Kinemage of the C-alpha trace (Angstrom):
@kinemage 1
@onewidth
@group {chain A} dominant
@subgroup {mainchain}
@vectorlist {calphas} color= white
{ca met a 1} P 36.615 -7.261 3.773
{ca met a 2} L 34.453 -6.661 6.835
{ca gln a 3} L 35.927 -3.199 7.446
{ca his a 4} L 34.727 -2.164 3.971
{ca leu a 5} L 31.211 -3.524 4.491
{ca ile a 6} L 30.016 -0.204 5.963
{ca val a 7} L 30.382 1.555 2.616
{ca phe a 8} L 28.424 -1.093 0.683
{ca pro a 9} L 24.939 0.356 1.371
{ca val a 10} L 26.111 3.534 -0.382
{ca val a 11} L 28.253 2.053 -3.166
{ca leu a 12} L 25.887 -0.781 -4.114
{ca pro a 13} L 22.818 1.335 -5.059
{ca leu a 14} L 25.122 3.923 -6.640
{ca ile a 15} L 26.622 1.365 -9.049
{ca ala a 16} L 23.264 -0.332 -9.658
{ca gly a 17} L 21.679 3.033 -10.417
{ca ile a 18} L 24.421 3.913 -12.904
{ca leu a 19} L 24.045 0.557 -14.687
{ca leu a 20} L 20.269 0.930 -14.878
{ca leu a 21} L 20.307 4.526 -16.080
{ca tyr a 22} L 23.053 3.789 -18.611
{ca gln a 23} L 20.850 1.073 -20.102
{ca arg a 24} L 17.731 3.241 -20.004
{ca gln a 25} L 16.487 1.786 -23.308
{ca gly a 26} L 17.431 -1.755 -22.351
{ca leu a 27} L 15.176 -4.739 -21.840
{ca val a 28} L 12.732 -4.517 -18.947
{ca arg a 29} L 13.785 -7.993 -17.848
{ca tyr a 30} L 17.423 -6.850 -17.538
{ca lys a 31} L 16.425 -3.842 -15.436
{ca arg a 32} L 14.290 -5.941 -13.138
{ca ile a 33} L 17.011 -8.535 -12.597
{ca val a 34} L 19.644 -5.901 -11.784
{ca ser a 35} L 17.342 -3.904 -9.504
{ca val a 36} L 15.952 -6.863 -7.565
{ca ala a 37} L 19.405 -8.470 -7.256
{ca ala a 38} L 20.950 -5.230 -5.987
{ca thr a 39} L 18.144 -4.740 -3.466
{ca ala a 40} L 18.344 -8.341 -2.251
{ca leu a 41} L 22.130 -8.037 -1.899
{ca met a 42} L 21.635 -4.851 0.075
{ca leu a 43} L 19.337 -6.780 2.408
{ca leu a 44} L 22.076 -9.354 3.004
{ca val a 45} L 24.617 -6.584 3.629
{ca ala a 46} L 22.233 -4.886 6.081
{ca ile a 47} L 21.800 -8.155 7.979
{ca gly a 48} L 25.581 -8.493 8.219
{ca leu a 49} L 25.945 -4.918 9.456
{ca leu a 50} L 23.215 -5.444 12.050
{ca arg a 51} L 25.007 -8.492 13.392
{ca gln a 52} L 28.218 -6.473 13.532
{ca ala a 53} L 26.540 -3.563 15.368
{ca ala a 54} L 24.683 -5.867 17.773
{ca ser a 55} L 27.912 -6.402 19.712
{ca gly a 56} L 27.680 -2.784 20.851
{ca glu a 57} L 30.906 -1.747 19.144
{ca ile a 58} L 30.742 1.466 17.098
{ca thr a 59} L 32.749 1.310 13.879
{ca tyr a 60} L 33.376 3.827 11.133
{ca tyr a 61} L 34.719 4.049 7.602
{ca ala a 62} L 36.968 6.999 6.735
{ca leu a 63} L 36.767 7.712 3.003
{ca gly a 64} L 40.221 8.183 1.511
{ca asp a 65} L 41.603 7.326 4.983
{ca trp a 66} L 41.051 10.956 6.017
{ca gln a 67} L 40.262 10.732 9.712
{ca ala a 68} L 37.550 12.678 11.505
{ca pro a 69} L 36.883 15.516 11.967
{ca phe a 70} L 38.530 16.532 8.664
{ca gly a 71} L 37.494 13.623 6.455
{ca ile a 72} L 34.161 12.134 5.440
{ca val a 73} L 33.185 9.290 7.748
{ca leu a 74} L 30.395 6.738 7.656
{ca val a 75} L 29.444 5.619 11.156
{ca leu a 76} L 27.838 2.310 12.056
{ca asp a 77} L 26.161 1.892 15.413
{ca arg a 78} L 23.041 0.067 16.534
{ca leu a 79} L 20.684 2.787 15.308
{ca ser a 80} L 22.139 3.184 11.816
{ca ala a 81} L 22.309 -0.595 11.358
{ca leu a 82} L 18.654 -0.932 12.356
{ca met a 83} L 17.571 1.766 9.909
{ca leu a 84} L 19.589 0.196 7.080
{ca leu a 85} L 17.937 -3.178 7.624
{ca leu a 86} L 14.476 -1.618 7.822
{ca thr a 87} L 15.070 0.247 4.552
{ca ala a 88} L 16.287 -2.906 2.807
{ca val a 89} L 13.297 -4.974 3.929
{ca leu a 90} L 10.897 -2.266 2.760
{ca ala a 91} L 12.745 -1.861 -0.542
{ca val a 92} L 12.575 -5.585 -1.360
{ca gly a 93} L 8.785 -5.598 -1.051
{ca ala a 94} L 8.408 -2.386 -3.055
{ca val a 95} L 10.739 -3.328 -5.933
{ca val a 96} L 9.256 -6.803 -6.397
{ca phe a 97} L 5.763 -5.270 -6.428
{ca ala a 98} L 6.901 -2.738 -9.048
{ca cys a 99} L 8.147 -5.553 -11.276
{ca ala a 100} L 4.523 -6.593 -11.816
{ca gly a 101} L 4.127 -3.715 -14.259
{ca asp a 102} L 4.355 -0.415 -12.399
{ca asp a 103} L 7.960 -0.006 -13.494
{ca glu a 104} L 6.881 0.100 -17.171
{ca lys a 105} L 4.651 3.165 -16.773
{ca gly a 106} L 7.582 5.545 -17.146
{ca ser a 107} L 11.298 5.588 -17.867
{ca asn a 108} L 14.201 5.102 -15.456
{ca phe a 109} L 12.125 3.763 -12.549
{ca his a 110} L 14.669 1.225 -11.316
{ca gly a 111} L 17.668 3.538 -11.626
{ca leu a 112} L 15.922 6.275 -9.668
{ca phe a 113} L 14.715 3.718 -7.123
{ca gln a 114} L 18.314 2.657 -6.465
{ca trp a 115} L 19.508 6.241 -6.157
{ca gln a 116} L 16.805 7.007 -3.651
{ca leu a 117} L 18.087 4.073 -1.626
{ca leu a 118} L 21.569 5.594 -1.983
{ca gly a 119} L 20.349 8.863 -0.427
{ca ile a 120} L 18.423 7.149 2.356
{ca asn a 121} L 21.275 4.807 3.318
{ca gly a 122} L 23.800 7.629 3.193
{ca ala a 123} L 21.672 9.773 5.492
{ca phe a 124} L 21.587 6.948 8.028
{ca leu a 125} L 25.352 6.372 7.916
{ca thr a 126} L 26.916 9.814 7.581
{ca gly a 127} L 28.815 11.289 10.500
{ca asp a 128} L 28.731 14.986 9.590
{ca leu a 129} L 26.049 17.570 8.924
{ca phe a 130} L 27.103 18.679 5.461
{ca asn a 131} L 27.023 15.170 4.064
{ca leu a 132} L 23.666 14.697 5.745
{ca phe a 133} L 22.555 17.639 3.598
{ca val a 134} L 24.122 16.031 0.506
{ca phe a 135} L 22.378 12.713 1.026
{ca phe a 136} L 19.107 14.511 1.732
{ca glu a 137} L 19.435 16.165 -1.675
{ca val a 138} L 20.202 12.855 -3.397
{ca leu a 139} L 17.109 11.156 -1.985
{ca leu a 140} L 14.951 14.213 -2.682
{ca leu a 141} L 16.081 14.519 -6.310
{ca ala a 142} L 15.267 10.862 -6.897
{ca ser a 143} L 11.923 11.213 -5.113
{ca tyr a 144} L 10.915 14.173 -7.310
{ca ala a 145} L 11.184 12.010 -10.419
{ca leu a 146} L 9.671 8.909 -8.792
{ca leu a 147} L 6.649 10.900 -7.636
{ca leu a 148} L 5.961 11.830 -11.275
{ca his a 149} L 6.482 8.259 -12.535
{ca gly a 150} L 3.592 7.419 -14.841
{ca gly a 151} L 2.410 11.036 -15.135
{ca gly a 152} L -1.091 12.343 -14.492
{ca lys a 153} L -2.645 15.598 -13.320
{ca ala a 154} L -2.899 14.591 -9.654
{ca arg a 155} L 0.768 13.615 -9.485
{ca ile a 156} L 1.912 16.806 -11.156
{ca gln a 157} L -0.130 18.952 -8.728
{ca ala a 158} L 1.131 17.056 -5.691
{ca ser a 159} L 4.713 17.136 -6.923
{ca val a 160} L 4.693 20.933 -7.318
{ca his a 161} L 3.927 21.425 -3.620
{ca tyr a 162} L 6.356 18.677 -2.660
{ca val a 163} L 9.226 20.106 -4.721
{ca val a 164} L 8.697 23.741 -3.705
{ca leu a 165} L 8.509 22.972 0.017
{ca asn a 166} L 11.542 20.711 -0.069
{ca leu a 167} L 13.582 23.231 -2.040
{ca ala a 168} L 12.779 25.800 0.639
{ca gly a 169} L 13.731 23.240 3.281
{ca ser a 170} L 17.025 22.519 1.518
{ca ser a 171} L 17.879 26.226 1.446
{ca leu a 172} L 17.113 26.509 5.150
{ca phe a 173} L 19.185 23.395 5.834
{ca leu a 174} L 22.213 24.932 4.097
{ca ile a 175} L 21.817 28.193 6.032
{ca ala a 176} L 21.556 26.308 9.335
{ca val a 177} L 24.665 24.263 8.547
{ca gly a 178} L 26.536 27.482 7.718
{ca ile a 179} L 25.486 29.081 11.000
{ca leu a 180} L 26.581 26.069 13.045
{ca tyr a 181} L 29.873 25.852 11.168
{ca gly a 182} L 30.536 29.546 11.763
{ca ala a 183} L 29.791 29.199 15.480
{ca thr a 184} L 31.615 25.923 16.159
{ca gly a 185} L 34.205 25.674 13.376
{ca thr a 186} L 33.304 22.084 12.451
{ca leu a 187} L 30.685 20.025 10.628
{ca asn a 188} L 31.537 16.625 12.078
{ca met a 189} L 28.739 15.843 14.528
{ca ala a 190} L 30.974 14.207 17.134
{ca asp a 191} L 33.425 17.118 16.999
{ca met a 192} L 30.539 19.593 17.154
{ca ala a 193} L 29.277 17.880 20.314
{ca ile a 194} L 32.660 18.501 21.978
{ca arg a 195} L 32.771 22.138 20.901
{ca val a 196} L 29.193 22.881 21.926
{ca ala a 197} L 30.010 21.614 25.414
{ca asp a 198} L 32.818 24.225 25.663
{ca leu a 199} L 31.034 26.968 23.741
{ca pro a 200} L 31.556 30.591 24.864
{ca ala a 201} L 28.376 32.114 26.255
{ca glu a 202} L 28.235 34.789 23.554
{ca arg a 203} L 27.773 32.113 20.870
{ca asp a 204} L 24.860 30.337 22.549
{ca gly a 205} L 22.300 32.412 20.691
{ca leu a 206} L 23.852 31.701 17.308
{ca val a 207} L 24.024 27.951 17.912
{ca thr a 208} L 20.462 27.961 19.244
{ca ala a 209} L 19.263 29.690 16.075
{ca gly a 210} L 21.076 27.166 13.873
{ca ala a 211} L 19.778 24.233 15.894
{ca leu a 212} L 16.176 25.415 15.724
{ca met a 213} L 16.483 26.015 11.982
{ca leu a 214} L 17.669 22.425 11.639
{ca leu a 215} L 14.636 21.338 13.652
{ca val a 216} L 12.384 23.081 11.132
{ca val a 217} L 14.137 21.257 8.267
{ca phe a 218} L 13.941 17.867 9.962
{ca gly a 219} L 10.347 18.597 10.974
{ca leu a 220} L 9.492 19.245 7.322
{ca lys a 221} L 11.051 15.924 6.326
{ca ala a 222} L 9.263 14.125 9.161
{ca ala a 223} L 5.951 15.917 8.342
{ca ile a 224} L 5.321 17.358 11.792
{ca leu a 225} L 2.528 19.889 12.385
{ca pro a 226} L 2.291 22.503 10.814
{ca leu a 227} L 4.677 21.275 8.102
{ca tyr a 228} L 2.798 18.125 7.122
{ca phe a 229} L 0.271 19.475 4.606
{ca trp a 230} L 2.326 18.311 1.625
{ca leu a 231} L 2.321 14.660 2.668
{ca pro a 232} L -1.254 13.313 2.280
{ca lys a 233} L -1.737 14.286 -1.360
{ca ala a 234} L 1.853 13.494 -2.342
{ca tyr a 235} L 1.737 9.993 -0.851
{ca ala a 236} L -1.812 9.328 -2.054
{ca ser a 237} L -1.015 10.281 -5.652
{ca ala a 238} L 2.380 8.540 -5.886
{ca pro a 239} L 2.681 5.146 -7.644
{ca ala a 240} L 2.106 2.353 -5.134
{ca pro a 241} L 5.722 1.054 -4.901
{ca val a 242} L 6.977 4.640 -4.630
{ca ala a 243} L 4.479 5.433 -1.858
{ca ala a 244} L 5.576 2.263 -0.064
{ca leu a 245} L 9.222 3.345 -0.219
{ca phe a 246} L 8.163 6.828 0.892
{ca ala a 247} L 7.035 5.204 4.164
{ca ile a 248} L 10.699 5.398 5.220
{ca met a 249} L 11.097 9.027 4.094
{ca thr a 250} L 9.410 10.565 7.134
{ca lys a 251} L 11.547 8.266 9.283
{ca val a 252} L 14.665 9.894 7.816
{ca gly a 253} L 13.557 13.172 9.402
{ca ile a 254} L 12.788 11.432 12.688
{ca tyr a 255} L 16.178 9.701 12.578
{ca ala a 256} L 17.907 13.052 11.974
{ca ile a 257} L 16.201 14.621 14.999
{ca leu a 258} L 17.069 11.648 17.163
{ca arg a 259} L 20.688 11.500 15.990
{ca val a 260} L 21.606 15.191 15.909
{ca tyr a 261} L 19.976 16.313 19.135
{ca ser a 262} L 20.946 13.295 21.240
{ca leu a 263} L 24.568 13.618 20.121
{ca ile a 264} L 25.202 17.360 19.833
{ca phe a 265} L 22.670 18.699 22.321
{ca gly a 266} L 22.757 15.908 24.856
{ca asp a 267} L 23.533 15.903 28.568
{ca ser a 268} L 26.952 17.553 28.113
{ca ala a 269} L 25.664 20.547 26.099
{ca gly a 270} L 25.191 22.749 29.167
{ca gly a 271} L 22.575 25.442 28.640
{ca leu a 272} L 21.793 24.070 25.178
{ca glu a 273} L 20.852 20.628 26.488
{ca ala a 274} L 17.553 19.287 25.107
{ca leu a 275} L 16.675 22.580 23.443
{ca glu a 276} L 14.461 20.732 20.953
{ca gln a 277} L 12.461 18.822 23.568
{ca pro a 278} L 9.561 21.244 24.272
{ca trp a 279} L 9.092 21.961 20.565
{ca val a 280} L 9.073 18.311 19.563
{ca trp a 281} L 6.808 17.267 22.432
{ca trp a 282} L 4.005 19.770 21.905
{ca leu a 283} L 4.111 19.662 18.103
{ca ser a 284} L 3.999 15.851 18.174
{ca leu a 285} L 0.782 15.988 20.189
{ca gly a 286} L -0.661 18.484 17.712
{ca thr a 287} L 0.339 16.189 14.841
{ca leu a 288} L -1.439 13.271 16.513
{ca ala a 289} L -4.641 15.288 16.935
{ca ala a 290} L -4.620 16.660 13.374
{ca ala a 291} L -3.802 13.263 11.865
{ca gly a 292} L -6.687 11.656 13.774
{ca val a 293} L -9.080 14.163 12.234
{ca gly a 294} L -7.574 13.560 8.789
{ca val a 295} L -8.008 9.801 9.117
{ca met a 296} L -11.715 10.226 9.867
{ca ala a 297} L -12.191 12.671 6.972
{ca ala a 298} L -10.413 10.592 4.297
{ca arg a 299} L -12.662 9.365 1.483
{ca asp a 300} L -10.003 7.493 -0.464
{ca leu a 301} L -8.069 4.440 0.714
{ca arg a 302} L -4.698 5.853 -0.374
{ca leu a 303} L -5.396 9.126 1.410
{ca leu a 304} L -6.455 7.196 4.505
{ca val a 305} L -3.145 5.310 4.577
{ca ala a 306} L -1.272 8.604 4.103
{ca tyr a 307} L -2.966 10.024 7.208
{ca leu a 308} L -2.099 6.826 9.072
{ca val a 309} L 1.531 7.655 8.284
{ca leu a 310} L 0.953 11.018 9.988
{ca val a 311} L -0.502 9.273 13.051
{ca ser a 312} L 2.707 7.268 13.271
{ca val a 313} L 4.790 10.436 12.856
{ca gly a 314} L 3.056 12.062 15.823
{ca thr a 315} L 3.528 8.921 17.912
{ca leu a 316} L 7.227 8.609 17.089
{ca leu a 317} L 7.966 12.272 17.727
{ca ala a 318} L 6.187 12.037 21.078
{ca gly a 319} L 8.701 9.334 21.970
{ca ile a 320} L 11.533 11.728 21.127
{ca gly a 321} L 9.813 14.477 23.118
{ca met a 322} L 9.683 12.277 26.222
{ca arg a 323} L 13.498 12.088 26.000
{ca ser a 324} L 14.214 8.936 27.955
{ca pro a 325} L 15.884 5.642 27.002
{ca gln a 326} L 12.645 3.768 27.627
{ca ala a 327} L 10.732 6.090 25.281
{ca val a 328} L 13.411 5.837 22.582
{ca ser a 329} L 13.353 2.050 22.810
{ca ala a 330} L 9.562 2.065 22.443
{ca leu a 331} L 9.605 4.431 19.477
{ca leu a 332} L 12.212 2.315 17.667
{ca tyr a 333} L 10.065 -0.800 18.014
{ca tyr a 334} L 7.021 1.147 16.844
{ca leu a 335} L 9.041 2.660 13.971
{ca ile a 336} L 9.825 -0.796 12.570
{ca his a 337} L 6.178 -1.784 12.798
{ca thr a 338} L 4.628 1.318 11.281
{ca thr a 339} L 7.109 1.615 8.396
{ca leu a 340} L 6.523 -1.913 7.129
{ca ile a 341} L 2.768 -2.021 7.749
{ca thr a 342} L 1.960 1.340 6.142
{ca gly a 343} L 4.236 0.431 3.230
{ca gly a 344} L 2.281 -2.801 2.802
{ca leu a 345} L -1.037 -0.957 2.988
{ca phe a 346} L -0.021 1.382 0.157
{ca leu a 347} L 0.681 -1.667 -2.004
{ca leu a 348} L -2.551 -3.348 -0.914
{ca ala a 349} L -4.567 -0.229 -1.754
{ca glu a 350} L -3.205 -0.410 -5.316
{ca met a 351} L -4.268 -4.058 -5.638
{ca ile a 352} L -7.762 -3.289 -4.359
{ca gly a 353} L -8.065 -0.344 -6.731
{ca leu a 354} L -7.040 -2.493 -9.720
{ca gln a 355} L -9.768 -5.033 -8.991
{ca arg a 356} L -12.511 -2.475 -8.374
{ca gly a 357} L -12.276 -0.930 -11.830
{ca lys a 358} L -13.719 2.590 -12.135
{ca ala a 359} L -14.378 2.838 -8.394
{ca gly a 360} L -10.633 2.515 -7.780
{ca thr a 361} L -9.572 3.288 -4.219
{ca arg a 362} L -12.453 5.691 -3.545
{ca leu a 363} L -14.475 4.610 -0.513
{ca val a 364} L -17.713 4.117 -2.429
{ca lys a 365} L -19.741 1.068 -3.332
{ca gly a 366} L -18.318 -1.034 -6.131
{ca arg a 367} L -18.629 -4.430 -7.706
{ca pro a 368} L -17.344 -7.605 -6.047
{ca met a 369} L -13.692 -8.398 -6.713
{ca val a 370} L -12.252 -11.538 -8.286
{ca gln a 371} L -9.899 -12.122 -5.355
{ca gly a 372} L -11.950 -10.217 -2.809
{ca ala a 373} L -11.655 -12.799 -0.016
{ca ala a 374} L -7.849 -12.862 -0.090
{ca leu a 375} L -7.641 -9.065 -0.333
{ca ala a 376} L -10.107 -8.707 2.527
{ca met a 377} L -8.012 -10.972 4.740
{ca leu a 378} L -4.856 -8.982 4.024
{ca phe a 379} L -6.718 -5.727 4.635
{ca phe a 380} L -8.002 -7.089 7.949
{ca val a 381} L -4.473 -7.973 9.090
{ca gly a 382} L -3.056 -4.614 8.019
{ca ala a 383} L -5.953 -2.643 9.507
{ca ile a 384} L -5.888 -4.142 12.981
{ca ala a 385} L -2.098 -4.003 13.008
{ca val a 386} L -1.856 -0.312 12.102
{ca ala a 387} L -4.753 0.622 14.391
{ca gly a 388} L -3.026 -1.040 17.351
{ca val a 389} L -5.457 -3.884 18.032
{ca pro a 390} L -4.112 -7.124 19.589
{ca pro a 391} L -2.622 -9.576 18.824
{ca phe a 392} L -0.409 -7.850 16.256
{ca ser a 393} L 2.647 -5.620 16.596
{ca gly a 394} L 0.775 -2.294 16.595
{ca ala a 395} L -0.776 -3.046 19.962
{ca phe a 396} L 2.584 -4.043 21.428
{ca gly a 397} L 4.318 -0.942 20.059
{ca lys a 398} L 1.672 1.470 21.317
{ca ala a 399} L 1.624 -0.244 24.723
{ca leu a 400} L 5.371 0.336 24.970
{ca met a 401} L 4.895 3.997 24.042
{ca leu a 402} L 2.152 4.501 26.628
{ca asn a 403} L 4.194 2.739 29.301
{ca ala a 404} L 7.185 4.985 28.567
{ca ala a 405} L 5.228 8.151 29.440
{ca glu a 406} L 5.861 9.519 32.923
{ca gly a 407} L 4.041 11.998 35.153
{ca asp a 408} L 2.263 14.771 33.275
{ca gln a 409} L 3.261 13.232 29.957
{ca arg a 410} L 0.599 10.575 30.500
{ca leu a 411} L -2.133 13.198 30.840
{ca trp a 412} L -1.395 14.363 27.298
{ca leu a 413} L -0.112 11.318 25.428
{ca trp a 414} L -2.536 8.666 26.644
{ca pro a 415} L -5.825 10.319 25.581
{ca leu a 416} L -4.442 11.657 22.289
{ca leu a 417} L -2.780 8.414 21.234
{ca leu a 418} L -5.786 6.317 22.238
{ca leu a 419} L -8.209 8.667 20.475
{ca ala a 420} L -6.058 8.658 17.328
{ca ser a 421} L -6.027 4.852 17.469
{ca leu a 422} L -9.802 4.808 17.895
{ca ala a 423} L -10.212 7.176 14.940
{ca ser a 424} L -7.960 4.907 12.863
{ca leu a 425} L -9.969 1.837 13.835
{ca ile a 426} L -13.288 3.498 12.978
{ca ala a 427} L -12.004 4.803 9.646
{ca leu a 428} L -10.488 1.452 8.661
{ca ser a 429} L -13.639 -0.409 9.709
{ca arg a 430} L -15.725 1.934 7.575
{ca ala a 431} L -13.329 1.500 4.668
{ca gly a 432} L -13.325 -2.287 4.964
{ca ser a 433} L -17.114 -2.548 5.115
{ca thr a 434} L -17.450 -0.268 2.076
{ca leu a 435} L -14.837 -2.079 0.024
{ca phe a 436} L -15.774 -5.682 0.831
{ca trp a 437} L -19.172 -6.007 2.545
{ca arg a 438} L -21.244 -3.364 0.792
{ca ser a 439} L -19.899 -4.314 -2.624
{ca his a 440} L -21.820 -7.581 -3.016
{ca arg a 441} L -24.058 -6.881 -6.009
{ca gly a 442} L -23.326 -6.868 -9.709
{ca thr a 443} L -20.889 -8.826 -11.832
{ca ile a 444} L -17.438 -9.591 -10.496
{ca ser a 445} L -14.866 -7.032 -11.663
{ca gly a 446} L -11.143 -7.241 -12.221
{ca ser a 447} L -8.729 -9.985 -13.213
{ca pro a 448} L -6.361 -12.081 -11.079
{ca leu a 449} L -3.443 -10.060 -9.765
{ca pro a 450} L 0.215 -10.887 -10.550
{ca tyr a 451} L 2.049 -13.020 -8.010
{ca arg a 452} L 4.728 -10.332 -7.633
{ca gln a 453} L 2.146 -7.990 -6.165
{ca trp a 454} L 1.001 -10.630 -3.695
{ca phe a 455} L 4.604 -11.237 -2.680
{ca gly a 456} L 5.252 -7.536 -2.035
{ca val a 457} L 2.190 -7.107 0.173
{ca ile a 458} L 2.612 -10.348 2.122
{ca trp a 459} L 6.338 -9.655 2.579
{ca leu a 460} L 5.596 -6.351 4.334
{ca leu a 461} L 2.388 -7.210 6.206
{ca ser a 462} L 3.975 -10.366 7.647
{ca ala a 463} L 5.852 -7.989 9.948
{ca ala a 464} L 2.676 -7.698 12.047
{ca pro a 465} L 2.825 -11.245 13.488
{ca leu a 466} L 6.613 -11.618 13.187
{ca leu a 467} L 7.340 -8.569 15.351
{ca val a 468} L 5.160 -10.094 18.060
{ca ala a 469} L 6.777 -13.519 17.758
{ca leu a 470} L 10.212 -11.863 17.933
{ca ala a 471} L 9.213 -9.182 20.439
{ca gly a 472} L 11.820 -10.338 22.954
{ca pro a 473} L 14.959 -10.035 20.819
{ca val a 474} L 13.657 -6.985 18.917
{ca ser a 475} L 12.815 -5.045 22.079
{ca ser a 476} L 16.145 -6.084 23.627
{ca tyr a 477} L 17.943 -4.664 20.594
{ca thr a 478} L 15.948 -1.417 20.672
{ca gln a 479} L 16.596 -1.041 24.398
{ca ala a 480} L 20.345 -1.481 23.856
{ca thr a 481} L 20.139 1.040 20.999
{ca ala a 482} L 18.410 3.582 23.236
{ca glu a 483} L 21.055 3.137 25.922
{ca gln a 484} L 23.806 3.601 23.332
{ca leu a 485} L 22.194 6.844 22.136
{ca ala a 486} L 21.906 8.052 25.725
{ca asn a 487} L 25.692 7.713 26.090
{ca pro a 488} L 27.102 9.687 23.124
{ca gln a 489} L 30.599 9.784 24.643
{ca val a 490} L 31.177 6.271 23.322
{ca leu a 491} L 30.690 7.437 19.741
{ca ile a 492} L 32.781 10.554 20.339
{ca arg a 493} L 35.673 8.525 21.778
{ca thr a 494} L 35.498 6.135 18.815
{ca leu a 495} L 35.725 8.865 16.183
{ca leu a 496} L 37.899 11.355 18.054
{ca pro a 497} L 39.916 9.523 20.729
{ca asn a 498} L 42.407 12.360 21.225
{ca ala a 499} L 39.869 15.159 21.274
{ca ala a 500} L 37.587 13.220 23.605
{ca gly a 501} L 40.458 12.618 25.957
{ca asp a 502} L 41.342 16.305 25.982
{ca ala a 503} L 37.733 17.260 26.611
{ca gln a 504} L 37.571 14.993 29.613
């Protein structure tokens, strides 16, 4: 049974999505039970896979028993197991929150939600580039429909930009995969790593072109400067549980950069080693600077949280640009923190907007809220966590990132990251004072919020203290993950023992 567990994160949401879409006119209660049960079961599976990967052994599942590099393989190592667990935790909070009523604002929410999880999980597990493209398309197709859930002019406008840009990115992705296949003769990433190491000099230019085209595609998914302009409006206009799940979407692009370039263009790639590093490093710093300005300029709470996602994107990509095991370990810790906290803040923004009535999430004066004290406390926790203020996990994660910088990297990363954090703190302080302190006159607005919404927010924001309490084991796991990524030969020998032996 355990050898088949790797395929469960793909099969489980696939079957759940089919059941939910087949019963599209069924009872809402039935849909909620199936969706929440499937997501909770996926969380249990992800925990089991993390425990399996924590031993350091890399395992894989060959579909149809067709072995790599010819068959489709799903690969489980420390990194993929971590990303699966993070996705499951985020999904539980988002789907329970949606069951408070957001899922009734349009058709097929739960089925599409499960299929987006299918695409995300598949992207984290796949061992070849073409199936990475396939899973990207699955998650994007589901996200197109989820972004429009509930309708509205703002969502339609944001979705047009989102769809057009991602269709262009998908076309570029397919072209890049074709170029790399033509130059190397394989799509399996482990096999491609072997062939790139022995690549004839006349093909270097072709592989470089394909690799840089892939970087553009992954950069679009991760929302790196100058490809991030679609994100703020898309995330700000999306339904709250969808926006919360979208917090992992940019991390799919970051994961793809980390996986593809550490494996294929690692230390054994000769002249093609680390070809992405200068691009990622400088563009990450630009993303940090632009996101800091966006945070200060935001006049809506949802838009503010969307720009906070961009701050985290710049920080994470800077960790990749530093290209060291210490930096990768730091970025993985920070990735867990920022995904869960920003996801929780999207849900919290929806709750605040519901209780403020016509003022919604706009940062203007409004009437006092029925449950203002409890919402203010949750906002305070989320704000100081995402801004990087002690004693919560944001401060610990950013300290690890700053400590990982070496030499000239410190001259660039330290001031930009600290200034972006300061901008975030100022913007969140201004937002909090406007929402809770300056809204003290008039009759109390709003009605008590459903307990499912409280559960979703508390579930995600509780990561702020928990990641500090568990900082030792979490950072030990991320450090072991970074060391495993720095030694790609282990993965290559696992998937292709004969080819790896010949290469050596």
